[in-house]
C-alpha positions in Angstrom: 30.7 -35.7 -19.4 32.6 -32.5 -18.7 29.9 -30.5 -20.6 27.1 -32.0 -18.6 29.0 -31.3 -15.3 29.7 -27.8 -16.4 26.0 -27.3 -17.2 25.0 -28.7 -13.9 27.3 -26.4 -12.0 26.2 -23.4 -14.1 22.5 -24.2 -13.4 23.2 -24.5 -9.7 25.0 -21.2 -9.7 22.2 -19.5 -11.6 19.6 -20.9 -9.2 21.5 -19.6 -6.2 22.1 -16.2 -7.8 18.3 -15.7 -8.4 16.9 -13.4 -5.7 14.4 -15.2 -3.4 10.8 -14.2 -3.9 9.9 -11.4 -1.5 7.9 -12.5 1.4 4.3 -11.3 1.1 3.6 -8.3 3.4 0.7 -9.0 5.7 -1.2 -6.0 7.1 -1.6 -5.7 10.8 -4.6 -3.5 11.7 -3.4 -3.1 15.3 -0.2 -1.4 14.0 -2.2 1.1 11.9 -3.4 3.7 14.5 0.0 5.3 14.7 0.0 5.5 10.9 -3.4 6.9 10.0 -3.1 10.4 11.3 -2.5 11.6 7.7 -5.6 9.8 6.5 -8.2 10.9 9.0 -7.8 14.6 8.4 -9.5 14.1 5.0 -10.9 10.6 4.7 -12.5 10.7 8.2 -14.8 13.6 7.6 -18.1 12.8 6.0 -18.8 15.0 2.9 -15.3 16.6 3.0 -14.2 18.3 -0.1 -10.5 19.0 -0.8 -9.4 22.3 -2.4 -6.0 21.1 -3.6 -5.2 20.8 -6.4 -8.8 21.2 -7.3 -12.1 20.9 -5.5 -13.3 17.3 -5.3 -15.1 15.1 -2.9 -12.8 13.0 -0.7 -14.0 9.4 -0.5 -14.6 7.7 2.8 -12.3 4.7 2.8 -13.7 2.8 5.8 -14.9 -0.5 4.6 -13.0 -0.5 1.3 -11.3 -3.8 0.5 -7.7 -4.0 1.7 -6.5 -4.9 -1.8 -8.1 -1.8 -3.3 -6.6 0.5 -0.7 -3.1 -1.1 -1.1 -3.4 -0.9 -4.9 -4.5 2.8 -4.8 -1.7 3.8 -2.4 1.0 1.9 -4.4 -0.3 3.6 -7.6 -0.1 7.0 -6.0 3.5 6.1 -4.8 4.5 5.1 -8.3 2.8 8.2 -9.8 0.3 6.1 -11.7 -2.6 7.9 -9.9 -2.3 11.7 -9.8 -3.0 13.8 -6.8 -0.2 15.8 -5.3 -1.3 15.3 -1.7 -1.9 11.6 -2.0 1.3 11.1 -4.0 3.3 12.8 -1.2 1.7 10.8 1.5 2.0 7.5 -0.3 5.7 8.2 -1.1 6.3 8.3 2.7 4.8 4.9 3.3 6.6 1.5 3.3 4.9 -1.6 1.9 4.3 -2.6 5.5 2.7 0.7 6.3 0.4 0.5 3.3 -0.6 -3.1 4.3 -1.3 -2.0 7.9 -3.4 1.0 6.9 -5.3 -1.1 4.3 -6.0 -3.8 6.8 -7.2 -1.3 9.4 -9.6 0.6 7.0 -10.9 -2.7 5.5 -12.2 -3.6 8.9 -14.0 -0.3 9.3 -17.3 1.0 8.1 -18.0 4.6 7.3 -19.8 4.8 10.6 -17.0 3.3 12.7 -14.0 4.8 10.8 -11.8 6.9 13.1 -12.7 10.5 12.8 
């Protein structure tokens, strides 16, 4: 009996010590305009090519899926995607910032994306 009571107490303690699952971050496109200034300088110019660290075509992100944008920004933040400019920008964004920016751009089209 003492063993089963001890196991029950131990199980209850372990359950309370487990961190609660993080609440899912929900993007708010209305919160994004104050956060996209860094994006529009490159991603808002049709046909823009970046010269750092090498010359490449910068993609238009208006109309991309929110999940794709979130995944890309988080991968830059972790260093899994390599581009010094994007890695620096992504490192400055919180999960909420990323969700807000992704929600904003997912509602855009290349023709309506803020320039």
